Every structure is written in structure tokens, then in C-alpha cells.
C-alpha positions as CSV (number, residue, x, y, z in Angstrom):
1,X,55.1,-6.1,-31.0
2,X,52.5,-8.3,-29.6
3,X,48.9,-6.6,-28.7
4,X,47.9,-6.7,-25.4
5,X,44.1,-7.6,-24.6
6,X,42.0,-6.1,-21.8
7,X,39.2,-7.7,-20.1
8,X,35.9,-5.9,-19.0
9,X,34.2,-7.5,-16.1
10,X,31.1,-6.6,-14.3
11,X,31.7,-5.8,-10.6
12,X,30.1,-7.9,-8.1
13,X,27.1,-6.7,-6.6
14,X,26.7,-6.8,-2.3
15,X,24.1,-9.0,-1.5
16,X,22.5,-6.3,0.1
17,X,22.3,-4.2,-3.2
18,X,20.2,-6.9,-5.0
19,X,17.1,-6.8,-5.7
20,X,13.9,-9.1,-6.3
21,X,11.9,-8.7,-9.6
22,X,9.7,-5.9,-10.0
23,X,5.8,-6.9,-9.2
24,X,3.0,-5.3,-10.4
25,X,-0.7,-5.0,-9.2
26,X,-1.5,-8.4,-10.9
27,X,0.6,-10.1,-8.4
28,X,-2.0,-9.0,-5.8
29,X,-5.3,-9.7,-7.9
30,X,-4.3,-12.9,-9.3
31,X,-1.0,-14.6,-8.5
32,X,-0.9,-15.1,-4.8
33,X,-4.6,-16.1,-4.9
34,X,-3.3,-19.1,-7.4
35,X,-0.7,-19.7,-5.7
36,X,-1.5,-19.4,-2.3
37,X,0.6,-16.9,0.5
38,X,3.2,-19.1,1.4
39,X,4.1,-21.1,-2.3
40,X,4.6,-17.1,-3.3
41,X,6.6,-16.6,-0.4
42,X,8.7,-19.5,-1.3
43,X,9.1,-18.2,-4.8
44,X,10.9,-15.0,-3.3
45,X,12.9,-16.5,-1.2
46,X,14.2,-19.3,-3.3
47,X,15.2,-16.2,-5.7
48,X,17.7,-15.2,-2.6
49,X,18.9,-19.3,-2.5
50,X,20.8,-19.1,-5.6
51,X,24.7,-18.8,-5.5
52,X,26.1,-15.6,-5.8
53,X,29.6,-15.9,-5.2
54,X,30.6,-16.3,-9.0
55,X,28.2,-13.5,-11.2
56,X,29.1,-15.8,-14.0
57,X,27.2,-18.4,-12.9
58,X,23.7,-19.0,-12.8
59,X,22.4,-21.3,-10.8
60,X,23.4,-23.7,-8.0
61,X,22.0,-26.9,-6.9
62,X,20.9,-28.0,-3.5
63,X,20.6,-30.9,-1.8
64,X,16.6,-30.8,-1.2
65,X,16.9,-31.8,2.4
66,X,19.6,-29.0,2.9
67,X,17.4,-26.3,1.4
68,X,14.5,-27.4,3.4
69,X,16.5,-27.4,6.4
70,X,17.7,-23.5,5.2
71,X,14.3,-22.2,4.5
72,X,13.1,-23.5,8.0
73,X,10.5,-26.4,7.0
74,X,10.1,-29.9,6.7
75,X,10.9,-31.8,3.2
76,X,7.8,-32.3,3.0
77,X,6.5,-29.1,3.2
78,X,8.6,-27.9,0.9
79,X,7.5,-30.4,-2.0
80,X,3.9,-29.5,-0.7
81,X,4.6,-25.0,-1.6
82,X,6.7,-26.1,-4.8
83,X,3.5,-27.9,-6.5
84,X,1.7,-24.7,-7.2
85,X,5.0,-22.7,-8.3
86,X,5.5,-25.9,-10.9
87,X,2.6,-25.9,-12.5
88,X,2.1,-21.9,-13.1
89,X,5.6,-22.1,-14.6
90,X,7.9,-20.3,-11.8
91,X,10.2,-22.8,-11.2
92,X,11.7,-25.9,-13.1
93,X,11.4,-29.1,-11.8
94,X,14.3,-31.1,-13.6
95,X,15.8,-35.1,-13.1
96,X,19.4,-35.4,-13.9
97,X,22.2,-38.1,-13.6
98,X,25.4,-36.6,-12.7
99,X,26.8,-40.6,-14.1
100,X,25.3,-43.3,-15.7
101,X,25.9,-44.8,-12.1
102,X,24.7,-42.4,-9.9
103,X,21.2,-42.1,-8.3
104,X,19.0,-39.7,-10.1
105,X,18.5,-36.3,-8.5
106,X,15.8,-33.8,-8.6
107,X,16.8,-30.1,-8.9
108,X,14.7,-26.6,-8.6
109,X,15.5,-23.9,-11.0
110,X,13.5,-20.5,-9.9
111,X,12.6,-17.8,-12.6
112,X,11.7,-14.4,-12.5
113,X,9.1,-14.6,-14.6
114,X,6.2,-17.1,-15.1
115,X,7.4,-20.0,-17.7
116,X,10.6,-17.9,-17.7
117,X,9.2,-15.5,-19.8
118,X,9.3,-11.5,-19.3
119,X,6.5,-10.5,-21.5
120,X,4.2,-12.4,-18.8
121,X,5.6,-10.7,-15.5
122,X,2.1,-8.7,-16.1
123,X,-0.6,-11.0,-16.9
124,X,-2.6,-13.5,-15.3
125,X,-0.8,-17.0,-14.1
126,X,-1.6,-20.1,-16.4
127,X,-1.4,-23.7,-15.5
128,X,0.9,-24.7,-17.8
129,X,1.3,-27.8,-16.8
130,X,1.0,-31.1,-13.9
131,X,3.2,-31.8,-11.1
132,X,3.5,-35.6,-12.0
133,X,4.9,-34.9,-15.2
134,X,7.8,-32.7,-13.8
135,X,10.4,-35.2,-15.0
136,X,9.6,-34.9,-18.4
137,X,11.7,-33.0,-20.7
138,X,9.0,-31.2,-23.0
139,X,7.7,-29.3,-19.7
140,X,11.3,-27.6,-18.8
141,X,11.4,-23.6,-19.8
142,X,14.9,-23.4,-18.4
143,X,16.6,-23.5,-21.9
144,X,14.5,-21.2,-24.2
145,X,15.3,-22.4,-28.2
146,X,16.3,-25.9,-27.2
147,X,16.1,-29.4,-24.9
148,X,18.1,-28.9,-21.6
149,X,20.8,-31.3,-22.0
150,X,20.6,-34.4,-20.0
151,X,24.5,-34.9,-19.0
152,X,25.9,-32.1,-16.7
153,X,28.7,-33.6,-15.4
154,X,30.4,-29.9,-14.4
155,X,27.0,-28.9,-12.7
156,X,28.2,-27.6,-8.8
157,X,26.5,-28.5,-5.8
158,X,26.5,-26.3,-2.6
159,X,27.7,-29.2,0.4
160,X,25.4,-29.3,3.1
161,X,27.8,-28.2,5.9
162,X,28.5,-24.8,4.1
163,X,24.6,-23.8,4.3
164,X,23.6,-21.2,7.0
165,X,22.7,-22.6,10.1
166,X,19.3,-22.5,10.3
167,X,17.2,-24.7,13.0
168,X,14.1,-26.8,11.3
169,X,10.9,-25.8,12.6
170,X,8.8,-29.1,13.8
171,X,5.2,-28.4,14.5
172,X,6.4,-29.3,18.2
173,X,9.2,-26.4,18.2
174,X,7.8,-23.8,16.4
175,X,6.7,-20.7,18.8
176,X,2.6,-20.9,18.0
177,X,1.1,-17.2,17.1
178,X,0.0,-15.3,19.9
179,X,-1.6,-11.6,19.9
180,X,0.2,-9.0,21.8
181,X,-0.8,-7.0,25.1
182,X,-2.0,-3.7,23.4
183,X,-5.1,-6.4,22.1
184,X,-8.2,-5.8,23.9
185,X,-8.8,-8.6,26.2
186,X,-12.4,-10.5,25.1
187,X,-10.3,-10.4,21.4
188,X,-7.6,-12.3,23.2
189,X,-9.9,-14.4,25.0
190,X,-12.1,-15.7,21.7
191,X,-9.2,-15.8,19.9
192,X,-7.9,-18.9,22.5
193,X,-11.0,-19.9,22.5
194,X,-11.7,-20.8,19.2
195,X,-7.8,-21.6,18.5
196,X,-7.9,-25.1,18.1
197,X,-11.1,-25.0,15.8
198,X,-8.9,-22.6,13.2
199,X,-6.0,-25.4,13.6
200,X,-8.3,-27.9,13.0
201,X,-9.6,-25.8,9.8
202,X,-6.3,-25.5,8.4
203,X,-6.3,-21.6,9.7
204,X,-2.7,-19.9,9.2
205,X,-2.9,-18.4,12.9
206,X,0.1,-16.2,12.1
207,X,-1.9,-14.7,9.2
208,X,-4.7,-14.2,11.8
209,X,-2.6,-12.8,14.8
210,X,-1.1,-9.9,11.7
211,X,-4.4,-9.3,10.5
212,X,-5.9,-8.3,14.2
213,X,-2.4,-6.5,14.9
214,X,-2.5,-4.3,11.6
215,X,-6.1,-3.5,12.0
216,X,-7.1,-2.8,15.2
217,X,-7.9,1.2,15.0
218,X,-9.7,0.2,11.6
219,X,-12.0,-2.9,12.9
220,X,-14.1,-3.1,15.8
221,X,-13.5,-6.0,18.5
222,X,-17.0,-7.6,17.8
223,X,-16.3,-7.9,14.5
224,X,-13.0,-9.5,14.9
225,X,-14.4,-12.3,17.1
226,X,-17.1,-13.0,14.6
227,X,-14.4,-14.2,11.7
228,X,-12.6,-16.1,14.4
229,X,-15.8,-17.9,14.9
230,X,-16.5,-18.4,11.7
231,X,-12.4,-19.5,10.7
232,X,-13.4,-22.0,13.3
233,X,-16.6,-23.5,12.5
234,X,-16.8,-23.5,8.9
235,X,-17.4,-27.0,7.7
236,X,-14.4,-27.1,5.2
237,X,-11.1,-27.0,4.9
238,X,-9.7,-23.3,4.6
239,X,-6.9,-22.7,2.0
240,X,-6.6,-19.0,2.1
241,X,-6.5,-17.5,5.6
242,X,-6.2,-14.4,4.1
243,X,-9.4,-14.6,1.4
244,X,-11.7,-16.3,3.9
245,X,-10.9,-13.5,6.4
246,X,-12.5,-10.8,3.9
247,X,-15.4,-12.6,2.9
248,X,-15.9,-13.4,6.6
249,X,-15.9,-9.7,7.6
250,X,-18.1,-8.5,5.0
251,X,-20.8,-10.6,6.8
252,X,-19.6,-9.3,10.2
253,X,-22.0,-7.3,12.7
254,X,-20.7,-4.8,15.3
255,X,-23.4,-6.2,17.5
256,X,-21.9,-9.5,17.4
257,X,-21.7,-11.2,20.9
258,X,-18.4,-12.7,21.3
259,X,-18.4,-16.3,23.3
260,X,-15.9,-15.3,25.9
261,X,-17.5,-12.1,26.8
262,X,-18.6,-11.7,30.5
263,X,-22.0,-11.9,30.9
264,X,-23.8,-9.1,32.3
265,X,-25.7,-8.8,35.4
266,X,-29.2,-8.4,35.6
267,X,-30.5,-7.0,38.4
268,X,-33.9,-7.5,40.0
269,X,-35.3,-4.8,41.6
270,X,-37.7,-6.2,44.5
271,X,-40.7,-3.9,44.9
272,X,-42.8,-4.8,48.5
273,X,-45.9,-5.9,47.7
274,X,-48.8,-4.2,49.1
275,X,-52.1,-5.4,49.5
276,X,-54.6,-2.3,49.6
277,X,-57.4,-4.9,50.8
278,X,-56.0,-5.0,54.0
279,X,-56.5,-0.9,54.2
280,X,-58.5,-0.2,57.1
């Protein structure tokens, strides 16, 4: 009699039951400052882009233009935000060819830990390689204990036509950050007054408006207006908006007078002149 075998497989977890990596205080103390808020957010979003239709597959390669579209950003911006993730070892960016005649493709492989090492999830990020060397095999952390294979003809590729339909937001079509009706009028007028200057300095206006709405009860309107002015008039490009706001707020004064505040009318009291010399 032939003995039968039983195969035990792990049940598929619904997408809403999946979890992102556990984050420790070092992420706020070190990682976000080094990566930048936008690159850090991109790392979290890349973790959710891994194909999980088959639990036995680890990764699926997207075409990068399609991935940029799915993330609602331009291809150029995607590459700019990927750079710090690569240099600190949170992703691999490797080149491969499906065949000798096929053009070279570059794949993004995302990790849950820096350098694909769980022991580093509580440690400060370390710059471990340069973006310019991203196609060099010796800088790859994708496969621990050996060099990555050059030829992976069975590498699955997601066709562009099954990616989520997300409209790419160009600078012209992206909604401009605004302040809600609950914000004091002088704060709104000051924001609009310095808006162009802040944009010229590279300030992330989404971070600014979020900061205003979250701190209406704790930060005075004069202090907020002071921060707007500093964001707009700083002589250099501002790379980390949230960090700059914290520094400017330490110097803010409740006596600061907003540029757009209504001018106070000065009333002159007219007193009739009395000439006592003409008194009889």
C-alpha cells in the first residue's frame, strides 16, 4: 500500500491584516533626519507594493515608470527619493537582463531592515554605499551569504495594465495645500503672503499646513506668522521643513507683528489752543 503525504501550507493573510515593520524610537531620532520625510514615507509605501498574490514569492519587479505612476509622482522624483534609501541600505537597486539581447533593466528590492539585517533595526542608519555604484554586485544585500545571480529568466514582471489606476500628479494638477476655515484670518493671510517665498526655498507646504492645523491650540498666531516669514526669507534651500520649523519656533516671539496684520489707527486728540495772553 502506497503511503500518502500531506502538504501543509501557510494560509494567505488578507491585505488589511498585513503589518509594516515594527519601528523603534531610533527611527524618529535618526532615520527620518538622514533619509528625509519623503524618502522615509516612500520606503513604507514600497513595502506595500510587494506582490502578495502568491505567498511563496518574495518580490515582483515593476517597471519603474509604472511604479512612479502608481505612487502618484514623476519618474524623476521617484529616482531622487530612492537615492537615500539605497545609500543607507533600505533598498537594493540592481541591474539584470532577461536575456543577452534584452535591454538592461534595473530592479528595486525593498527590505524591512537596513542592509537586510534585523540586528540593525534599533541602530542609527549608516551610509554604506554610493548611489552611483548601484549596479555593482558587491554592494547588494539582496541575498545574504552569496553574490546575486545575474540571470533570472523566471523573474516575474507586473504588466503596466494591471497596476492600480492612480493619476500621476504633475505640479500643475496637484492640489495646492491650503489652510482651513478654522485657522485665524491673519495666519491665513500671512501664509498666502509668504507662500511664493516658501515654495522658492523648497519648503514642503503640506508639512507647513499640517503643522498649523495640528498646533492651533498650543502655538500662538504671531509665532506661526514668524515661522512663515523665516521659511520664506531663509537665504538657502530648506531640505527638511519640519526640522527647520522646530528651530525657527524656538526663536519666535509672541510680540512678533505679522506683515499682513491690519494697521492700528492712531487717533490724534485735537485740543483747542488757548492763548492766555489775550485774556482780559
